C-alpha positions in Angstrom: 112.7 26.5 -74.0 110.9 29.4 -72.6 107.3 29.5 -72.7 105.1 32.2 -74.2 103.2 34.6 -72.0 100.0 33.1 -73.4 101.2 29.7 -72.7 101.8 30.6 -69.1 98.6 32.3 -68.8 96.7 29.3 -70.2 98.5 26.9 -67.8 97.6 29.3 -64.9 94.0 29.1 -65.7 94.1 25.1 -65.7 95.6 25.2 -62.1 92.9 24.4 -59.7 92.3 26.8 -56.7 93.5 25.1 -53.6 95.9 25.5 -50.4 99.7 25.6 -51.4 99.8 22.2 -49.7 98.8 20.8 -53.0 102.2 21.7 -54.6 105.5 20.4 -53.2 107.6 22.9 -51.2 110.9 24.1 -52.8 114.0 22.9 -51.0 116.9 25.4 -50.3 119.0 23.4 -52.6 116.4 23.7 -55.3 116.3 27.5 -54.9 119.8 28.1 -55.8 120.2 25.1 -58.4 117.3 26.2 -60.7 116.0 28.8 -62.6 112.3 29.9 -61.4 109.6 32.2 -62.8 106.6 33.4 -60.8 103.2 31.8 -61.3 101.1 33.5 -58.3 102.9 35.8 -56.3 100.2 35.9 -53.5 100.0 32.1 -53.2 103.8 32.1 -53.6 103.9 29.7 -56.2 106.9 29.5 -58.7 107.5 27.3 -62.0 110.7 25.5 -62.1 111.9 26.2 -65.7 113.5 23.3 -66.8 110.6 20.9 -65.6 107.8 23.1 -65.7 106.5 21.8 -62.3 104.9 24.3 -59.8 106.4 24.6 -56.4 105.4 26.5 -53.2 107.9 29.1 -51.7 107.3 29.1 -48.0 108.2 32.7 -46.4 111.6 33.0 -45.3 111.9 33.6 -41.6 115.5 33.4 -40.4 115.9 31.9 -37.0 117.0 34.2 -34.1 120.0 33.3 -32.2 
């Protein structure tokens, strides 16, 4: 079930301000196995659509050989 834009905005208002450490960090497996929607682009927060949980997406920095 998709949430309406108003529902998402209401939930965003309820989220307390704080460092990304307050949210679980997404795993590589979860990135590819779930559908996501952006919650806060600046803080890199994404909502997992099937559970509604908010996760922190760390910046991707590939390792150099």
